[in-house]
Each structure stands twice: as C-alpha cells, then as structure tokens.
N, C-alpha and C positions, 0 to 999 in steps of 0.2 A: 556731628558726631567726629567723624574722620577728622575733622580741623581741632578739635578738643584732643582729639588722641594723638594726632601731630604735635601741638602746642605742649601735651603732657612730657613727650620723650624729648621734645626740644629743649626742656629745662633738667633734665639729668644728665649725668656727667659723661664727656665724650667714650667712645670706645676706644682702646687699645688696638691699635693697628699698625703699631712698629714690628718691624722683623721680630719674632718670636716671642712678643707680646709679653715681655718681662714684666711689666705693672701688672698685667693681668695675671702672671703666675705667682709673682709674690703674694698678691692680695690673695690667691688661691688657697696659699701655702698656709697664710697665715688664719684663713677661714678654719682651715684643719686641725691648727693648733687650739684654735678655740671651740672645735668642737669637741674637744679634749679635755680642755678646761674648765669649763663652764659646768659639767656634770659634774666635775670635783666639788668645784667650790658651793653648788648646790648642792652635794650630800653633806656638806662639812656645816652649812649654813643652816640648810632649811630640814633636811632629813631627820626622824629621831633617832636611827639606828645608821649608826657607822659600818657601813661595808667594806673590810678591809679587802678581802678578794676584789674586788670591782676596783676600788681605789689603786686597788696596786697593778690591775689589768689598764687601766688607765693612765697611770703613770709610765708604763712601758710603752705603753701608745704616743703618749706626749714624749718620749724619748727618742722614739722611731720618728718623728716626723718634725722635732726640732729643728732639724735642717733646713726644712724644705723653702724657706723664704729669702735665705740670705745670701744666694746664688744670684739672686736677680737684682741687686742693688747695683748692679753695675754701673760704668761711666755712663753718662748719654740716658740713664733711664729715669730724669726726673724730669717727667712730663706730664700733662694730665692726661689720666686720672689719677695719676700718684698725687698722695697727700703729705708724703714725705717733704722734709725740711731739706734746703740747700746743705744745712749742719751736716747731713749724711754723706756728702762728697766732699765738703770743704773741713771738717773736723776729724777725720777719717779713727783716728786713735781714740777719741771719745766714743766714735759708734762702735769699734770694735770692742772697747771695754763694756758696754751696754751690752753687745751681744755675748759679751762673753759672761757676765754677769747672768744674763737668763739662762745660759749653758749650766752655770756652775749650780744656779737654783733646779733647774730639772736635773741634775743630778743630786743632788740632796734630797728630793723630792722622790726620786726613785729610790734612792737607800731606805729612806725611812717609810716608802708604802710598803716594803718587803715585813717590816717589824709588827705591822696592825697595831700600834700606838696611836691612840686617834689624836692626842695632844702635838705629840712629834709632825703628825699630818697637819694639822693644822697651823701650827708653826711655819712647817716647810712650804705651804701652800701659799701662807699670807707671804714670805718672802719671794715667792716666785710672782705673786701680784704686783709687787713693790717694784721688781725689775721690770714690767711691762709696763706698770704705769711711768715710771721714772723714764723707760724709751719713749715711751709716747708724748710725756711733756718735753723733752729733749729734740724730737726728730719727726714727729709728727704735725701736719696743720691741722687745724681742726676740719 
C-alpha cells in the first residue's frame, strides 16, 4: 500500500519550493479568478433565470481578484510546476497586450453587469472567455 501511495505521488507535479513560491502563488491567484468566472458562465449557460444581482456581485469580485496572478510572472519563474511557455518572458509585449485585453474585458463585464441586461452580460462574458482562451493558447503549455 505504501509503495502504491509513493508511486502515485511521484507521478504528480513537483512542488514549488523556490523562495516566495511565485509559481504556486500565481496558480492560486488564477484559481481565484476561476472560482468567480465559473459560476458566471454556469448562470449564463445552464440556469433558467439570469440573476442580475448575483452576476453583478460576481463581476465585482472578479474585478477585485483580477490583478492577483500577474505580479508572479517575474524573471526566473519559468520552472516546474509552471505551465507557462517561455514566450511569457521572451515576448513581453505580446504578454502585456494579452493581460491588458483581460483587464479590458473585466472592465466591460463590470460595466454591463450593473445594467441587468442578460444579452449584454452574455456578450461581455463571451469576450472575457475569449481573452482567457487566447492567452492560454499563446502562453500556456498543456
């Protein structure tokens, strides 16, 4: 039993043991963003009633956590368990533009969330999803 447990843990990703654990912190910060965006998407895709108040509260929470990951992409943080491609550091202008697109999309989402217009919320959320998808395609390894 012990050998099986050791074998399974050996297959996992390495722990971030570097000073300050920047990779672990940015991953945790991205998970916070995901904890906010997932319920928004579920509401827009799967629920029968759009809850404008809840959506607006989630949009405000997203705005509050959106800055979290970005400060942890410093030089020397491209080591396992990171899934970031080297392009994050070699094409900093493109990475900065992707980050700004994300910020712009969260601003738009926050602006329309207060209107209680579901159609606008759907469009703004779709634009936000696209910024995430595009950034992952360009800057994240599978």
